[in-house]
C-alpha positions in Angstrom: -36.3 -29.0 34.2 -38.7 -26.6 35.9 -40.8 -26.3 32.8 -41.2 -30.0 31.8 -40.0 -32.2 34.6 -38.3 -34.4 32.0 -34.5 -34.7 31.5 -31.7 -37.0 30.6 -30.7 -39.8 33.0 -27.7 -41.9 34.0 -28.9 -45.0 32.3 -27.8 -48.6 33.0 -27.6 -51.2 30.3 -26.3 -54.8 30.3 -22.6 -54.6 29.9 -22.2 -57.9 28.2 -24.8 -57.2 25.5 -27.0 -60.3 26.2 -30.2 -58.4 25.4 -32.3 -61.4 24.2 -32.3 -63.0 27.6 -31.9 -59.7 29.5 -35.2 -58.1 28.6 -38.5 -59.5 29.9 -42.1 -58.0 29.7 -43.7 -55.8 32.3 -44.4 -57.5 35.6 -48.1 -56.8 35.5 -48.7 -58.9 32.3 -49.8 -62.6 32.1 -50.8 -62.5 35.7 -53.2 -65.5 35.3 -50.7 -67.4 33.1 -47.9 -68.7 35.3 -46.9 -71.0 32.5 -45.7 -67.8 30.6 -43.3 -66.9 33.3 -42.2 -70.5 33.6 -41.2 -70.4 29.9 -39.4 -67.1 30.5 -37.4 -68.7 33.3 -36.3 -71.6 31.0 -35.4 -69.2 28.2 -33.3 -67.1 30.6 -31.5 -70.1 32.1 -28.4 -68.9 34.0 -27.9 -65.6 32.1 -28.2 -62.3 33.8 -31.7 -61.1 33.2 -34.2 -58.5 34.4 -36.3 -61.6 35.2 -34.2 -62.0 38.3 -34.7 -58.4 39.5 -38.5 -57.9 39.0 -41.4 -59.4 40.8 -44.0 -60.8 38.3 -47.5 -60.2 39.7 -48.2 -63.8 38.9 -46.1 -64.5 42.0 -47.7 -62.0 44.3 -50.0 -64.4 46.0 -47.7 -67.4 46.3 -47.0 -66.7 50.0 -43.3 -65.9 49.4 -43.4 -62.2 48.6 -40.8 -61.2 51.3 -38.4 -63.9 50.1 -38.8 -62.8 46.5 -38.2 -59.2 47.4 -35.1 -60.0 49.4 -33.7 -62.1 46.5 -34.5 -59.4 44.0 -32.6 -56.7 46.0 -29.6 -59.0 46.6 -29.4 -59.8 42.9 -29.5 -56.2 42.0 -26.5 -55.5 44.3 -24.7 -58.6 42.9 -25.2 -57.3 39.3 -23.8 -53.9 40.2 -20.9 -55.5 42.1 -19.9 -57.9 39.3 -20.1 -55.5 36.4 -23.3 -56.7 34.8 -24.2 -53.0 34.1 -22.6 -50.3 32.1 -23.7 -46.7 32.9 -24.3 -44.1 30.3 -24.3 -40.7 32.0 -26.7 -37.9 31.2 -28.3 -39.9 28.4 -31.5 -40.2 26.5 -32.4 -43.2 24.3 -34.6 -43.1 21.2 -36.5 -46.4 21.0 -38.2 -48.1 18.0 -40.3 -51.0 19.2 -41.6 -53.3 16.5 -44.8 -54.7 18.0 -46.2 -58.2 17.4 -48.5 -56.8 14.8 -45.5 -55.4 12.8 -46.3 -51.7 13.7 -43.4 -49.5 15.0 -43.9 -47.6 18.2 -41.4 -44.8 18.8 -40.4 -43.4 22.2 -37.9 -41.4 24.1 -36.4 -42.6 27.4 -35.3 -40.3 30.2 -36.3 -39.5 33.7 -39.3 -37.6 35.2 -39.2 -35.4 38.3 -41.7 -36.9 40.7 -42.3 -33.4 42.2 -44.2 -32.8 39.0 -46.4 -35.9 39.4 -49.7 -36.2 41.3 -52.0 -39.2 40.8 -54.8 -37.9 42.9 -58.1 -37.1 41.2 -58.4 -33.4 40.4 -54.6 -33.0 40.1 -53.3 -30.0 38.1 -49.7 -31.2 38.0 -47.7 -31.5 34.7 -47.8 -35.3 35.1 -51.1 -37.0 35.9 -52.6 -40.4 36.1 -55.0 -41.5 33.3 -56.9 -44.0 35.5 -57.9 -44.2 39.1 -55.1 -45.4 41.3 -55.9 -48.5 43.5 -54.0 -47.7 46.7 -53.6 -51.3 47.8 -51.7 -52.1 44.6 -48.9 -49.7 45.7 -47.4 -51.5 48.8 -46.1 -54.6 46.9 -44.3 -52.5 44.4 -43.1 -50.1 47.1 -41.7 -53.1 49.0 -39.5 -54.1 46.0 -38.3 -50.5 45.5 -37.7 -49.6 49.1 -34.3 -51.4 49.4 -33.6 -51.6 45.7 -30.4 -49.9 44.5 -31.8 -49.7 41.0 -35.1 -49.2 39.2 -36.4 -50.8 36.0 -39.2 -48.9 34.3 -42.3 -50.0 32.5 -43.9 -46.6 32.8 -45.1 -44.9 29.5 -45.9 -41.2 29.5 -48.1 -39.9 26.7 -47.7 -36.5 25.2 -50.5 -34.8 23.1 -48.3 -33.8 20.1 -50.3 -34.1 16.9 -47.4 -32.4 14.9 -44.9 -35.0 16.3 -42.5 -32.2 17.3 -40.8 -34.1 20.1 -40.3 -37.7 18.9 -40.3 -37.2 15.1 -36.9 -35.5 14.7 -35.3 -38.3 16.7 -35.4 -40.6 13.6 -32.1 -38.8 12.7 -30.3 -40.6 15.5 -27.4 -42.6 14.1 -25.6 -44.3 17.1 -27.3 -47.7 17.7 -26.9 -49.0 21.2 -29.0 -52.1 21.0 -30.9 -54.1 18.3 -32.5 -57.4 19.2 -35.6 -59.6 19.1 -37.7 -59.7 22.2 -38.6 -63.1 23.7 -42.1 -64.7 23.7 -43.3 -63.0 20.5 -42.7 -59.5 21.9 -41.4 -58.2 18.6 -38.1 -56.3 18.3 -36.4 -53.4 20.0 -33.8 -51.0 18.6 -32.3 -48.2 20.6 -30.1 -45.2 19.7 -28.2 -42.8 21.9 -29.6 -39.3 21.4 -27.0 -36.7 20.4 -26.7 -33.5 22.3 -28.1 -31.5 19.4 -31.2 -33.8 19.1 -31.6 -33.8 22.9 -31.8 -30.0 22.9 -34.3 -30.0 20.2 -36.5 -32.5 22.0 -36.4 -30.5 25.2 -37.3 -27.3 23.4 -40.3 -29.0 21.7 -41.4 -30.4 25.1 -41.1 -26.9 26.6 -43.3 -25.5 23.8 -46.0 -28.1 24.6 -45.8 -27.2 28.3 -46.4 -23.6 27.4 -49.4 -24.4 25.3 -51.1 -27.1 27.4 -52.2 -27.4 31.0 -51.3 -31.1 31.0 -48.0 -32.2 29.6 -47.7 -35.9 30.4 -50.5 -38.4 30.9 -49.5 -41.8 32.3 -50.5 -44.3 29.6 -49.0 -47.4 31.2 -47.5 -48.2 34.6 -49.8 -45.9 36.6 -49.2 -48.0 39.8 -45.5 -48.3 39.3 -45.1 -44.6 39.0 -47.4 -44.1 42.0 -45.2 -46.5 44.0 -42.1 -44.5 43.0 -43.8 -41.3 44.2 -44.9 -42.9 47.5 -41.3 -44.1 48.2 -39.8 -40.7 47.3 -42.2 -39.0 49.7 -41.3 -41.5 52.4 -37.6 -40.8 51.9 -38.1 -37.1 51.8 -39.9 -37.2 55.1 -37.2 -39.4 56.6 -34.2 -37.3 55.6 -35.9 -33.9 56.1 -35.9 -30.5 54.5 -33.5 -30.1 51.6 -33.2 -33.8 50.9 -35.3 -33.4 47.8 -32.3 -31.8 46.1 -30.1 -34.9 46.6 -32.4 -37.9 46.6 -32.1 -40.1 43.5 -35.5 -41.4 44.3 -36.9 -38.0 43.3 -36.8 -39.2 39.7 -38.2 -42.2 37.8 -37.1 -43.6 34.5 -39.8 -43.5 31.8 -40.5 -43.8 28.1 -42.3 -40.8 26.5 -44.6 -41.7 23.6 -46.7 -39.5 21.3 -50.4 -40.1 21.8 -50.8 -39.9 18.0 -48.2 -42.6 17.3 -49.8 -44.8 14.7 -48.8 -48.0 16.6 -50.8 -46.9 19.7 -54.3 -48.3 19.5 -56.9 -47.7 22.2 -59.2 -50.7 22.7 -62.3 -50.5 24.8 -62.7 -52.6 28.0 -66.3 -53.8 28.4 -68.1 -54.4 31.7 -69.9 -57.7 32.5 -72.1 -57.9 35.6 -73.0 -61.2 37.3 -75.7 -62.2 39.8 -78.0 -59.4 38.6 -81.5 -58.8 37.4 -80.8 -57.0 34.1 -84.1 -55.1 34.0 -83.8 -54.0 37.6 -80.2 -52.9 36.9 -81.3 -50.8 33.9 -84.1 -49.2 35.9 -81.6 -48.2 38.6 -79.4 -46.8 35.8 -82.3 -44.7 34.5 -83.0 -43.4 38.0 -79.3 -42.4 38.3 -79.4 -40.7 34.9 -83.0 -39.5 34.2 -82.0 -38.3 30.7 -81.5 -41.9 29.5 -83.5 -42.9 26.5 -83.8 -46.3 24.8 -81.9 -46.8 21.5 -79.3 -44.6 19.8 -79.7 -40.9 20.1 -77.6 -37.7 20.6 -75.4 -38.2 23.6 -73.4 -41.1 25.1 -74.5 -44.4 23.5 -73.9 -47.7 25.4 -74.7 -51.2 24.1 -76.5 -53.5 26.6 -76.7 -57.3 26.2 -78.5 -59.8 28.4 -80.4 -63.0 28.0 -82.9 -62.3 25.2 -81.9 -58.6 24.6 -79.2 -56.9 22.6 -79.8 -53.1 22.2 -78.7 -49.6 23.1 -79.3 -46.9 25.6 -78.3 -43.2 25.3 -77.5 -40.8 28.1 -78.5 -37.5 26.6 -77.2 -35.3 29.4 -74.0 -37.1 30.7 -72.0 -35.9 33.7 -68.7 -37.3 32.5 -66.7 -36.6 29.3 -66.6 -40.3 28.3 -69.2 -43.2 28.3 -67.0 -45.2 30.6 -67.0 -42.4 33.2 -70.8 -42.2 33.1 -71.2 -45.9 33.4 -68.6 -46.7 36.0 -69.8 -43.9 38.3 -73.1 -45.7 38.4 -71.7 -49.2 38.6 -69.4 -48.5 41.6 -72.4 -47.6 43.8 -74.7 -50.3 42.4 -72.2 -53.1 43.0 -71.5 -51.9 46.5 -75.2 -51.9 47.3 -76.3 -55.0 45.5 -73.3 -57.3 45.9 -73.2 -58.0 42.1 -70.0 -59.3 40.6 -68.1 -57.5 37.8 -65.4 -58.4 35.3 -63.6 -56.3 32.7 -63.5 -57.9 29.3 -61.5 -57.3 26.1 -63.3 -58.1 22.9 -67.0 -57.7 21.8 -67.6 -61.4 21.3 -66.5 -62.5 24.7 -68.5 -59.7 26.4 -71.7 -60.6 24.5 -71.3 -64.3 25.2 -70.8 -63.7 29.0 -73.6 -61.1 29.2 -76.1 -63.3 27.5 -76.0 -65.9 30.2 -78.9 -66.0 32.8 -78.3 -63.6 35.7 -75.7 -61.6 33.8 -75.5 -58.4 31.7 -72.9 -56.8 29.5 -72.3 -53.1 28.8 -70.2 -52.7 25.7 -68.4 -49.4 25.4 -67.2 -47.6 22.3 -63.5 -47.2 21.6 -62.1 -43.9 22.9 -60.9 -41.4 20.4 -57.3 -40.5 21.1 -58.1 -36.8 21.1 -60.4 -37.3 24.0 -57.8 -38.6 26.4 -56.2 -35.3 27.5 -59.4 -33.4 27.4 -61.0 -36.0 29.7 -58.2 -36.1 32.2 -58.2 -32.3 32.3 -62.0 -32.1 32.7 -62.8 -35.2 34.9 -59.5 -36.0 36.5 -58.1 -39.6 36.5 -60.4 -41.8 34.5 -62.0 -45.0 36.0 -59.8 -48.0 36.1 -59.9 -50.2 33.0 -61.1 -47.3 30.8 -59.0 -48.5 27.8 -56.2 -50.8 26.8 -53.2 -49.9 24.8 -52.3 -53.0 22.8 -51.9 -56.6 23.7 -49.9 -58.0 26.6 -47.0 -59.1 24.3 -46.7 -55.5 23.1 -46.3 -53.9 26.6 -42.9 -52.4 27.6 -40.0 -54.8 28.2 -37.4 -54.0 30.8 -34.2 -53.0 29.1 -32.8 -49.8 30.8 -32.2 -49.2 34.5 -31.1 -46.4 36.8 -29.6 -46.2 40.2 -32.0 -44.9 42.8 -29.7 -45.1 45.9 
């Protein structure tokens, strides 16, 4: 535990095996598509479901957050009292997730010690955020967790394991615990209980990575959920005083560990589109911020720029950040604050070009990030700018399946 912060957990699963209606996608997906969650509610019907014990972000601004949280907490207690959960003590689960594109993503589920996690920029902890944490996104999640008797994770921790020493051997698992199709085109999930022998092997492989690397886990998904768990743990630790860290269940959070080099993991760039701007004045301000900028493609960080009547490239030959997105966002944060320009974060080249070509707008199209750059960038620059990259489509995000008692 002291070397990796990761260990087996007392995992809760649905006792009656109704996984198809039990599992729903991460709460921070389809936030602008309430019809998605309406379909989920119809699919679930009266069955016990994680839909009843999470707060979709699509509902965060409906004016009823406190009532939602109270209902979620009472339903969690009801599920515990009426035997909707079966607990598997000291367990790890090996998961194979068939994504909507047919590719298989492999992961290992256990718990992480929040004493080993620090989301602040410049952190040197074993577990670090990959993107800047927006502090005002923590309280709503913290509100759900504060009085909750259980947690449901959608946190994914990435390991830099090119030889696949941790997850690879787990394909030898032979005790299937669930095997079902995920609703709303989410693909398929199949989970195995990890034997003691394979558990030991995975832990030794993680320890070897920890010995070889300054950063063991990078939070690939669920940055703000893990930050909320950390905030609540610190709150409880302060409340209960010295020594409480040895007994608090909130010290740990359930997570899925995935190899950065898993073939199913694809990093897609997220482009920036600016509104209410004079593109040429914006570019001039960029050149003043980075005097090494040259027009066209050259040696350095190349960024595509699109605005009405222009589609070309600029290159920052002496960048300050490891990645193009870090160089660009560092400039944009200050420019937007001073100018009052609007910004949107766009998936897909075609959409970014279309929006950037409109009068008074401008698009910056960023290259896809090489997987090998992720850990190097977090180590060098700290947490990356928000919306640096996307891992897969919304339907391929984690579904809530496993739980754990936190009280």
